[in-house]
C-alpha positions in Angstrom: -24.1 -12.3 49.0 -21.8 -9.6 50.2 -24.0 -8.7 53.2 -24.5 -12.3 54.2 -20.8 -13.1 54.0 -19.7 -9.9 55.7 -22.1 -10.4 58.6 -21.0 -14.0 59.3 -17.2 -13.4 59.0 -16.9 -9.8 60.0 -19.8 -8.4 62.1 -20.9 -11.5 64.0 -17.3 -12.2 65.1 -17.1 -8.9 67.0 -20.2 -9.5 69.2 -18.4 -11.4 72.0 -15.3 -9.1 72.2 -17.5 -6.1 72.2 -19.6 -7.3 75.1 -16.4 -8.2 77.1 -15.1 -4.7 76.5 -18.3 -3.1 77.7 -18.1 -5.1 81.0 -14.7 -3.7 82.0 -14.9 -1.0 84.6 -12.2 1.6 84.0 -13.5 4.0 86.7 -10.2 3.5 88.5 -6.9 2.5 87.0 -6.3 0.0 89.8 -8.4 -0.5 92.9 -5.3 -1.6 94.8 -3.2 1.4 93.6 -0.2 2.0 96.0 -2.1 -0.1 98.6 -4.8 2.6 98.9 -8.1 3.3 97.3 -8.1 4.7 93.8 -9.5 8.0 95.1 -6.2 8.7 96.9 -3.8 10.5 94.6 -0.9 12.7 95.4 -2.5 15.6 93.7 -6.0 15.0 95.1 -5.6 17.9 97.4 -4.7 20.4 94.7 -7.4 19.2 92.2 -11.0 19.8 92.9 -13.1 16.7 93.5 -15.4 17.6 90.6 -12.6 17.5 88.2 -11.3 14.2 89.5 -14.8 12.7 89.2 -15.1 14.0 85.6 -11.8 12.5 84.7 -12.9 9.2 86.1 -16.2 9.3 84.3 -14.4 10.2 81.0 -12.0 7.3 81.6 -14.8 4.9 82.3 -16.7 5.5 79.0 -14.2 7.2 76.6 -11.6 4.5 76.9 -14.2 1.8 76.3 -15.3 3.6 73.2 -11.7 3.9 72.1 -11.1 0.2 72.6 -14.3 -0.6 70.7 -13.2 1.8 67.9 -9.8 0.2 67.6 -11.4 -3.3 67.6 -14.0 -2.5 65.0 -11.9 -0.2 62.7 -10.1 -3.0 60.8 -13.3 -4.9 60.3 -15.3 -1.9 59.2 -12.6 -0.9 56.7 -12.7 -4.4 55.3 -16.5 -4.3 55.2 -16.6 -1.2 53.1 -13.5 -1.8 51.1 -14.0 -5.4 50.0 -16.7 -4.3 47.6 -14.0 -4.0 45.0 -13.1 -7.7 45.5 -16.7 -8.8 45.1 -16.8 -6.7 42.0 -13.7 -8.5 40.7 -15.3 -11.8 41.5 -18.5 -11.0 39.7 -16.5 -9.6 36.8 -14.5 -12.8 36.6 -17.6 -15.0 36.5 -19.1 -12.8 33.8 -15.9 -12.9 31.8 -15.6 -16.6 32.2 -19.2 -17.0 31.0 -18.5 -14.7 28.0 -15.3 -16.7 27.2 -17.3 -19.9 27.5 -19.8 -18.5 25.1 -17.2 -17.3 22.6 -14.5 -19.9 23.3 -11.9 -20.0 20.7 -12.5 -16.4 19.7 -10.0 -13.7 20.6 -11.3 -10.5 21.9 -10.6 -7.1 20.3 -10.7 -7.4 16.5 -13.1 -10.4 16.6 -15.7 -8.1 18.1 -15.5 -6.0 15.0 -16.4 -9.1 12.9 -19.1 -10.3 15.3 -20.8 -6.9 15.7 -20.7 -5.8 12.1 -24.3 -6.7 11.2 -25.6 -4.6 14.1 -23.3 -1.7 13.1 -24.8 -1.8 9.6 -28.3 -1.3 11.0 -26.9 1.6 13.2 -25.3 3.0 10.1 -28.7 3.3 8.4 -30.3 5.1 11.4 -27.4 7.4 12.3 -25.7 8.1 8.9 -28.0 7.8 6.0 -30.4 10.6 5.4 -33.2 8.3 4.5 -34.0 4.7 5.3 -33.1 2.0 2.7 -35.6 -0.2 1.0 -37.0 -3.1 3.0 -35.1 -6.3 2.7 -36.6 -8.8 0.2 -37.6 -12.2 1.3 -35.1 -15.0 0.6 -36.1 -17.4 -2.1 -34.4 -19.9 -4.4 -36.0 -18.1 -7.3 -34.0 -15.0 -6.6 -31.4 -15.0 -3.8 -31.1 -16.8 -0.5 -29.0 -14.0 1.0 -31.1 -10.8 1.2 -28.2 -8.9 2.7 -26.4 -9.3 -0.6 -29.0 -7.2 -2.5 -30.0 -4.9 0.4 -29.7 -1.2 -0.3 -28.6 -0.6 3.3 -25.8 -3.1 3.1 -24.7 -1.7 -0.3 -24.5 1.9 0.9 -22.6 0.7 4.0 -20.2 -1.3 1.8 -19.5 1.9 -0.3 -18.6 3.8 2.8 -16.6 0.9 4.3 -14.6 0.5 1.1 -13.8 4.2 1.0 -12.4 4.1 4.6 -10.4 0.9 3.8 -9.1 2.4 0.6 -8.0 5.6 2.5 -6.1 3.4 4.9 -4.3 1.7 1.9 -3.5 5.1 0.5 -1.8 5.9 3.8 0.1 2.6 3.7 -1.7 1.3 6.9 -2.8 -1.8 5.0 -1.1 -4.2 2.7 -2.5 -5.5 -0.5 -3.5 -8.8 1.1 -5.3 -7.0 4.0 -7.0 -4.8 1.5 -8.4 -7.8 -0.4 -9.7 -9.3 2.8 -11.5 -6.2 4.0 -13.2 -4.9 0.8 -16.7 -5.8 -0.3 -16.9 -7.0 -3.9 -19.8 -6.7 -6.3 -21.3 -8.8 -9.1 -22.8 -6.3 -11.5 -24.4 -6.3 -14.9 -27.6 -7.1 -16.7 -26.7 -10.8 -16.8 -26.2 -10.9 -13.0 -29.5 -9.0 -12.4 -31.3 -11.4 -14.7 -29.7 -14.5 -13.1 -30.8 -13.5 -9.7 -34.4 -12.8 -10.8 -34.0 -9.0 -10.7 -33.5 -9.2 -6.9 -30.6 -6.7 -7.0 -32.9 -4.1 -8.5 -35.8 -5.0 -6.1 -33.5 -4.8 -3.1 -32.1 -1.4 -4.1 -28.4 -2.5 -4.3 -28.4 -2.9 -8.2 -25.7 -5.5 -7.7 -25.0 -8.7 -5.8 -22.8 -7.8 -2.9 -20.1 -10.3 -1.9 -19.1 -10.2 1.8 -15.5 -9.5 2.5 -13.3 -12.3 3.6 -13.3 -11.0 7.2 -17.0 -12.1 7.4 -16.9 -15.3 5.5 -13.4 -16.7 6.0 -13.9 -17.4 9.7 -16.6 -20.0 8.8 -14.3 -21.9 6.4 -10.9 -21.5 8.1 -9.2 -24.3 9.9 -9.6 -22.7 13.3 -13.2 -21.7 12.5 -14.0 -25.3 11.5 -13.3 -26.6 15.0 -14.7 -23.5 16.7 -18.0 -23.4 14.9 -18.7 -26.9 16.0 -19.3 -25.6 19.5 -20.7 -22.1 18.9 -22.9 -20.2 16.5 -21.5 -17.3 14.5 -24.1 -14.6 13.9 -23.2 -14.3 10.3 -23.2 -18.0 9.7 -26.7 -18.2 8.1 -26.0 -15.3 5.8 -22.6 -16.7 4.8 -24.1 -20.1 4.0 -26.9 -18.5 2.0 -24.4 -16.5 0.0 -22.3 -19.6 -0.5 -25.3 -21.3 -2.0 -26.0 -18.4 -4.3 -22.3 -18.2 -5.3 -22.0 -21.9 -6.1 -25.2 -21.8 -8.0 -23.9 -18.8 -10.0 -20.7 -20.8 -10.6 -22.4 -24.0 -11.7 -25.0 -22.5 -13.9 -23.7 -19.2 -15.3 -19.9 -19.6 -15.2 -19.2 -23.3 -15.8 -22.5 -24.2 -17.5 -22.8 -27.5 -15.6 -26.6 -27.0 -15.1 -29.2 -25.4 -17.4 -30.5 -22.0 -16.4 -33.9 -23.6 -15.8 -32.4 -25.6 -13.0 -31.2 -22.6 -11.1 -34.0 -22.7 -8.5 -33.5 -26.4 -7.9 -29.7 -26.2 -7.6 -30.0 -23.3 -5.1 -32.5 -25.1 -3.0 -30.5 -28.3 -3.0 -27.3 -26.6 -2.0 -29.2 -24.8 0.8 -30.6 -28.0 2.2 -27.2 -29.7 1.8 -25.6 -27.0 4.0 -28.3 -27.4 6.7 -27.9 -31.2 6.7 -24.1 -30.8 6.8 -24.4 -28.6 9.9 -26.6 -31.2 11.6 -24.1 -33.9 10.8 -21.2 -31.8 12.0 -23.0 -31.3 15.4 -23.7 -35.0 15.8 -20.1 -36.1 14.8 -17.9 -33.6 16.6 -15.1 -36.1 17.0 -14.4 -36.1 13.2 -16.3 -33.0 12.2 -13.3 -30.6 12.3 -11.1 -32.9 10.2 -13.9 -33.4 7.7 -14.5 -29.7 7.3 -10.8 -29.1 6.7 -10.8 -31.9 4.1 -13.7 -30.2 2.3 -11.9 -26.9 2.4 -8.8 -28.4 1.0 -10.6 -29.8 -2.0 -12.4 -26.5 -2.5 -9.0 -24.7 -2.5 -7.8 -27.1 -5.3 -10.9 -26.4 -7.3 -10.8 -22.6 -7.1 -7.1 -22.5 -7.6 -7.5 -24.2 -10.9 -10.5 -22.0 -11.8 -8.5 -18.9 -10.9 -5.6 -20.0 -13.1 -8.1 -20.5 -16.0 -9.7 -17.1 -15.4 -6.3 -15.4 -15.4 -5.9 -16.2 -19.1 -9.1 -17.7 -20.6 -7.4 -18.0 -24.0 -4.5 -20.3 -22.8 -4.3 -23.8 -24.0 -4.3 -25.2 -20.4 -7.8 -23.8 -19.6 -9.4 -27.3 -20.3 -7.0 -28.9 -18.0 -7.7 -26.3 -15.2 -11.4 -26.7 -15.5 -11.1 -30.5 -15.5 -9.0 -30.4 -12.3 -11.7 -28.1 -10.7 -14.4 -30.5 -11.7 -12.6 -33.4 -10.2 -12.0 -31.5 -6.9 -15.7 -30.5 -6.7 -16.7 -34.1 -7.3 -14.3 -35.1 -4.5 -16.1 -32.8 -2.1 -19.4 -34.6 -2.7 -17.6 -37.9 -2.2 -16.2 -36.8 1.2 -19.6 -35.7 2.3 -21.2 -39.0 1.5 -18.4 -41.2 2.8 -17.7 -39.4 6.0 -20.6 -37.2 7.1 -23.4 -39.3 5.6 -22.3 -42.8 6.5 -24.3 -45.0 8.8 -22.5 -45.6 12.1 -23.2 -48.7 14.2 -24.2 -46.7 17.3 -26.1 -44.0 15.4 -29.6 -43.3 16.7 -32.7 -43.1 14.4 -32.4 -39.3 14.1 -28.8 -39.5 13.1 -29.5 -42.2 10.5 -32.3 -40.1 9.1 -30.0 -37.1 8.7 -27.4 -39.2 7.0 -29.9 -40.7 4.6 -31.3 -37.3 3.8 -27.8 -35.9 3.2 -27.1 -38.8 0.8 -30.3 -38.2 -1.1 -29.6 -34.5 -1.4 -26.0 -35.1 -2.7 -27.4 -37.5 -5.2 -30.0 -34.9 -6.3 -27.2 -32.4 -6.8 -25.2 -34.8 -8.9 -28.3 -35.3 -11.0 -28.8 -31.5 -11.5 -25.1 -30.6 -12.0 -23.3 -32.5 -14.7 -19.7 -32.4 -13.6 -18.6 -34.5 -16.6 -18.9 -31.4 -18.7 -15.7 -30.2 -17.1 -13.9 -32.9 -19.0 -15.5 -31.8 -22.3 -12.9 -29.6 -24.0 -15.5 -28.3 -26.5 -17.8 -27.2 -23.7 -15.0 -25.6 -21.8 -13.8 -23.6 -24.8 -17.2 -22.6 -26.0 -18.8 -21.7 -22.7 -16.4 -21.8 -19.6 -13.6 -19.9 -21.1 -15.8 -17.0 -22.2 -17.6 -16.9 -18.8 -14.4 -17.1 -16.9 -13.1 -14.0 -18.8 -16.0 -11.9 -17.7 -15.7 -9.5 -14.8 -18.4 -11.2 -12.8 -16.9 -14.6 -13.3 -13.4 -13.4 -12.2 -14.8 -11.5 -9.2 -16.8 -14.5 -8.0 -13.9 -17.0 -8.3 -11.4 -14.5 -6.8 -13.7 -13.9 -3.8 -14.1 -17.6 -3.0 -10.4 -18.2 -3.5 -9.3 -15.4 -1.1 -11.9 -16.6 1.4 -10.6 -20.1 1.4 -6.8 -19.6 1.2 -6.2 -16.7 3.5 -4.0 -17.2 6.6 -5.7 -14.3 8.3 -9.4 -15.3 8.3 -10.5 -12.4 10.5 -8.6 -10.0 8.3 -7.1 -8.3 11.3 -4.7 -5.5 10.1 -1.1 -5.7 11.3 -1.1 -1.9 11.9 -2.5 -0.9 15.3 -3.6 2.4 13.8 -5.6 0.7 11.1 -7.4 -1.4 13.7 -8.2 1.6 15.8 -9.5 3.5 12.8 -11.9 0.7 11.7 -13.0 0.0 15.3 -13.7 3.7 15.8 -15.5 3.9 12.5 -18.0 1.2 13.5 -18.3 2.2 17.2 -19.1 5.8 16.2 -22.5 4.7 14.9 -23.5 3.8 18.5 -22.9 7.4 19.7 -26.3 8.6 21.0 -25.3 12.2 20.2 -25.0 11.3 16.5 -28.3 12.3 15.0 -29.5 11.6 11.5 -28.0 14.4 9.4 -29.5 16.5 6.7 -28.8 16.0 3.1 -25.3 16.8 1.9 -26.6 19.8 -0.1 -27.9 21.3 3.2 -24.7 20.7 5.2 -23.3 24.1 6.4 -20.1 25.1 4.6 -16.9 25.7 6.6 -13.3 26.6 6.1 -10.1 25.6 7.9 -7.3 28.1 8.5 -3.8 26.9 9.1 -0.9 29.3 9.6 2.5 28.5 8.2 5.8 30.3 8.8 9.0 28.3 8.1 7.9 24.9 9.3 8.7 22.0 7.0 6.1 21.3 4.3 7.6 18.0 3.2 11.0 16.4 3.9 13.7 16.4 1.3 16.2 13.5 0.6 18.9 15.5 2.3 16.8 15.8 5.5 16.0 12.1 5.5 19.7 11.2 5.2 20.7 13.3 8.3 21.5 11.7 11.6 18.9 11.7 14.3 20.0 13.6 17.4 21.6 11.2 19.9 21.4 8.3 17.5 23.7 6.9 14.9 21.0 6.3 12.4 19.4 8.5 9.7 16.0 10.0 9.9 14.6 7.6 7.3 16.1 4.5 9.0 14.7 5.7 12.3 11.2 6.1 10.9 11.4 2.7 9.2 12.4 1.0 12.5 9.4 2.6 14.2 6.9 1.7 11.5 8.2 -1.4 9.6 4.7 -2.6 8.7 3.8 0.7 7.0 7.1 0.8 5.3 6.5 -2.7 3.8 3.1 -1.6 2.7 4.5 1.4 0.9 7.1 -0.7 -0.9 4.4 -3.1 -2.0 2.2 -0.3 -3.2 5.0 1.3 -5.2 6.4 -2.0 -6.5 9.8 -1.3 -5.1 12.1 -4.1 -4.1 15.2 -3.2 -2.1 18.2 -5.4 -2.6 19.7 -4.4 0.8 19.2 -2.2 3.8 21.3 0.7 2.7 18.5 3.3 2.7 20.9 6.3 2.6 22.5 5.0 -0.6 19.0 4.3 -2.0 18.0 7.9 -1.4 21.2 9.2 -3.0 20.8 6.9 -5.9 17.1 7.8 -6.5 17.8 11.5 -6.1 20.7 11.5 -8.6 18.6 9.5 -11.1 15.6 11.7 -10.7 17.6 14.9 -11.2 19.6 13.9 -14.2 20.5 10.8 -16.2 22.0 10.2 -19.6 20.2 8.3 -22.3 21.7 6.2 -25.0 22.1 9.1 -27.4 24.2 11.0 -24.9 21.4 13.6 -24.1 19.9 14.3 -20.7 16.4 13.2 -19.6 14.5 12.9 -16.3 14.2 9.5 -14.9 10.4 9.4 -14.3 10.3 6.1 -12.4 13.1 7.2 -10.0 11.4 10.5 -9.4 8.1 8.7 -8.6 9.8 6.3 -6.2 11.6 9.2 -4.5 8.4 11.2 -4.2 6.6 8.2 -2.7 9.3 7.7 -0.1 9.4 11.4 0.8 5.6 11.5 1.1 5.6 8.4 3.3 8.2 9.9 5.6 6.6 13.3 5.7 3.2 11.9 6.5 4.7 10.4 9.7 6.3 13.5 11.0 5.2 17.0 12.0 4.9 18.5 8.6 2.4 20.6 6.7 1.9 17.7 4.3 0.6 15.6 7.2 -1.8 18.4 8.3 -3.1 19.0 4.8 -3.6 15.3 4.2 -5.5 14.9 7.4 -7.7 17.9 6.8 -8.4 16.7 3.3 -10.5 14.0 4.9 -13.3 16.6 5.2 -13.3 17.0 1.5 -13.2 13.3 1.0 -16.1 13.0 3.5 -18.2 15.3 1.4 -17.5 13.3 -1.8 -18.5 10.1 -0.1 -21.7 11.6 1.3 -22.5 12.9 -2.1 -22.0 9.5 -3.7 -24.1 7.8 -1.0 -26.9 10.2 -1.9 -26.5 9.5 -5.6 -25.4 13.0 -6.5 -24.2 13.1 -10.1 -20.5 12.6 -10.4 -20.2 15.7 -12.5 -21.6 17.8 -9.7 -19.5 16.4 -6.8 -16.4 18.5 -7.1 -18.4 21.7 -7.4 -20.3 20.7 -4.3 -17.0 20.0 -2.4 -15.7 23.5 -3.3 -18.9 25.0 -1.9 -18.9 23.0 1.3 -15.3 22.9 2.4 -12.0 24.9 1.8 -8.7 24.6 3.5 -6.7 27.9 3.5 -3.0 27.8 4.3 -1.8 31.2 5.5 1.8 31.1 4.3 3.7 34.0 5.9 6.9 33.7 3.9 5.6 32.2 0.7 7.5 33.5 -2.3 10.4 35.0 -0.3 14.0 34.3 -0.9 15.4 31.2 0.8 12.0 29.5 1.0 12.0 27.9 -2.5 11.9 24.3 -1.3 8.8 24.9 0.9 7.2 26.9 -1.9 7.7 24.1 -4.3 6.3 21.5 -1.9 3.3 23.7 -1.1 2.5 24.2 -4.8 2.7 20.4 -5.2 0.1 20.1 -2.4 -2.1 22.6 -4.2 -2.0 20.4 -7.3 -3.0 17.3 -5.3 -5.9 18.9 -3.4 -8.4 21.0 -5.3 -10.0 22.3 -2.1 -6.6 23.8 -0.9 -5.6 27.4 -1.4 -2.6 29.5 -0.2 -3.0 33.0 1.2 0.0 35.2 1.7 0.9 38.9 2.2 3.4 40.7 0.1 4.5 44.3 -0.7 4.7 46.1 -3.9 6.7 49.3 -4.6 4.2 51.9 -5.8 6.9 54.4 -6.8 8.5 57.1 -4.6 8.5 60.8 -5.1 11.5 63.0 -4.7 10.7 64.0 -1.1 10.3 60.4 0.0 13.5 59.4 -1.7 15.4 62.2 0.0 14.0 61.3 3.4 14.6 57.5 2.9 10.9 56.6 3.2 9.3 54.2 0.8 5.8 54.1 -0.6 5.4 50.2 -0.5 1.8 48.9 -0.5 0.8 45.6 1.1 -1.6 43.1 -0.5 -3.0 39.8 0.5 -3.3 37.3 -2.4 -4.9 33.9 -2.8 -3.5 31.1 -5.0 -5.0 27.8 -6.2 -4.0 25.2 -8.7 -6.1 24.8 -11.9 -7.1 21.4 -13.3 -4.0 21.4 -15.5 -1.7 22.0 -12.6 -1.0 25.7 -13.1 -0.7 27.8 -10.0 -3.1 30.7 -10.4 -3.8 33.9 -8.4 -7.5 34.4 -7.9 -7.8 37.3 -5.4 -5.8 40.3 -4.5 -6.8 42.6 -1.7 -4.9 45.8 -0.7 -4.1 46.2 3.0 -4.1 49.5 5.0 -0.5 48.9 6.0 2.1 46.5 7.2 0.1 43.4 8.2 2.3 41.6 10.7 2.0 43.1 14.2 3.4 41.4 17.3 4.7 37.8 17.0 3.3 37.5 13.5 1.7 34.1 13.2 -1.7 35.0 14.6 -2.0 38.0 12.4 -0.8 35.9 9.5 -3.7 33.5 10.2 -6.2 36.3 10.4 -5.3 37.3 6.8 -7.1 34.2 5.7 -10.4 35.4 7.2 -10.9 37.7 4.2 -10.9 34.7 1.9 -13.1 32.5 4.1 -16.5 31.9 2.7 -17.9 29.2 5.0 -20.5 29.5 7.6 -18.1 27.8 10.0 -14.5 28.6 10.6 -12.0 26.1 12.0 -8.6 27.3 13.1 -5.9 24.6 13.5 -2.2 24.7 13.8 0.2 22.0 12.5 0.8 20.8 16.0 -2.5 21.8 17.6 -4.1 19.1 19.8 -7.7 20.3 19.7 -10.0 22.2 17.4 -10.7 25.8 18.4 -14.1 26.6 19.7 -16.1 29.8 19.2 -18.4 31.5 21.7 -21.4 31.4 19.4 -23.7 28.8 20.9 -25.0 28.0 17.4 -21.5 26.9 16.3 -20.7 23.3 16.9 -17.3 21.7 16.7 -16.2 18.3 17.7 -13.2 18.2 20.0 -10.8 15.4 19.1 -7.1 14.8 19.4 -4.6 15.7 16.7 -3.9 12.0 16.1 -7.6 11.5 15.2 -7.5 14.4 12.8 -4.3 14.1 10.9 -3.0 10.7 11.5 -5.6 8.1 12.4 -8.3 9.1 9.9 -8.9 8.9 6.3 -12.5 9.3 5.2 -13.3 8.5 8.8 -14.2 12.1 9.4 -17.2 11.4 7.2 -19.0 10.2 10.3 -17.2 12.0 13.1 -17.0 15.6 11.9 -19.2 16.2 8.9 -22.2 14.6 10.4 -21.7 16.4 13.7 -21.7 19.7 11.7 -24.6 18.5 9.6 -26.6 17.7 12.7 -26.0 21.1 14.3 -28.9 23.5 14.9 -27.6 25.9 12.2 -28.7 24.4 8.9 
């Protein structure tokens, strides 16, 4: 199209002007110049005839070429430069087609939801050391949703939940967002028996419930109208799981149908969902409102069941179950009266669908006895007990969250959380990510971080100081920059602030944590105030350039090893020992234990207690005793040692190694030599050197050594157990095994 359009409007339009230019004879400027022939010039006698002839020939052809060049130049530039505009036009058409295909769906986070099934398959190929068991065939006798009992989906769910939980630990997610993103599980012998041993056959050993981010878009108000016009890739799996869940609810939890009718109930619900989908497509004018009405009644039912499950021994449990039964019966009534009614202009196919739907609803009413919900004896003897079980509460809570959330796609409010989860899923598509070896064969490595007098963690006094150039405290400034994360931290700690006087809050918590008087007049430590103050300081320190932030980020390597071990079913008792063998983080603290550094020493010891893979290496001198000659000359006989300290399981700081040095260890600027002291304590095959503010990981010239370059934000701010797949697997896939 470009060549055709450009020829017609650019090239062909220059043909006539070009021919006219070529017909112009510029041999002479003017044949009637000064009334004489153009050969007569004032300087003709001084200039040789040959030169004059050459000038005229040059003028005849060169000027024509110049005119042609000037005439063609704009068109040629347009010809070669308008490719960009054609590209924009093609991109616009492609984008419009994509938007038409996914109309009503916002880009960005929605892609995470849409592409999750394909990422699970990539996870199996690029992350797991072995392939999972083949998926079982869906069947009403077992399960209609094979993904729910798939070993691959179960292992992915474990890794996904670890990443999501790490984001919650860093206050990047709220409790509500956490509940929307986590996979849930129905486990136990009763669950396995109910689903015909399908969980064991599939390899999951549980029935996996999709997070609300996958199922809520199907039942949300916006999704109800959108799914009329488009097909969501997870729609069949969500409907299949909904049929399994409702069957589990009707048969096992509420006891409205006998266990022998489990297969019939499951098959009837599956057929009902298919017929409802057909009716929705044929009745688009009222379909969205009808789906919203069904969702409203389902919310009423599961709100009542949730209240009953919260306290199964309460006297109002029969009333709650009765209300749930009435709401479920109302759902069937809406289906029959609205979606399955015979319209006057309905064609034969539509009438057949409506008749089939009415028959299936009648069959469900015959299988499921909803009148038992009004039987107080049945509710107390069966429902109350089942609602109190973990499986019953999990199933009801899962459906309730799916139906009632105002954020059906579960998009996190924190941009950093969105970036982490998107990167986590997109990393599986990296062609350089090869299937790694088993976690036991992963090469061990150690991280060295030098520390001089940088802040390990902030104190309340530091948080109360004014920011340079601003009339606000450091804490208030951080809160204004990250209000979402601050709210998540308050929610996690259970702290409710009566006002916005953060400086007074810090002072009050600090005073209460240091000393408070009890009723008897004695003195005791306020544990709760100390905990709250510690959480606030940890939150602020984790969002500034501190050693705490660096240690927390590098701890993701240890977390990655733990997750890998659990994915490979390593015994829990062996995991910590495996972590200590595979990864260690050594902080080379140059002034640890010196006078005036007590605050940093205390904060560093606290980090040692929180991270078992962390150790502190420092150099110090000891007086070995001076003889009389040395004393008279003023010389000392001090000996220098490098020591290594760790925290034991009971929180005691213990020295494990002590190596004598040949002399004073600090030469030059000090910090590089301080870092080198940790090499003597490094036991890993790989060594990683990273500063608190370093942007990239150091590389070594050895070609067998592989390190992944990535920005500091990815290492110590935007990752939790994310490094499970970005770093540990890259090292595990290296040639050096």
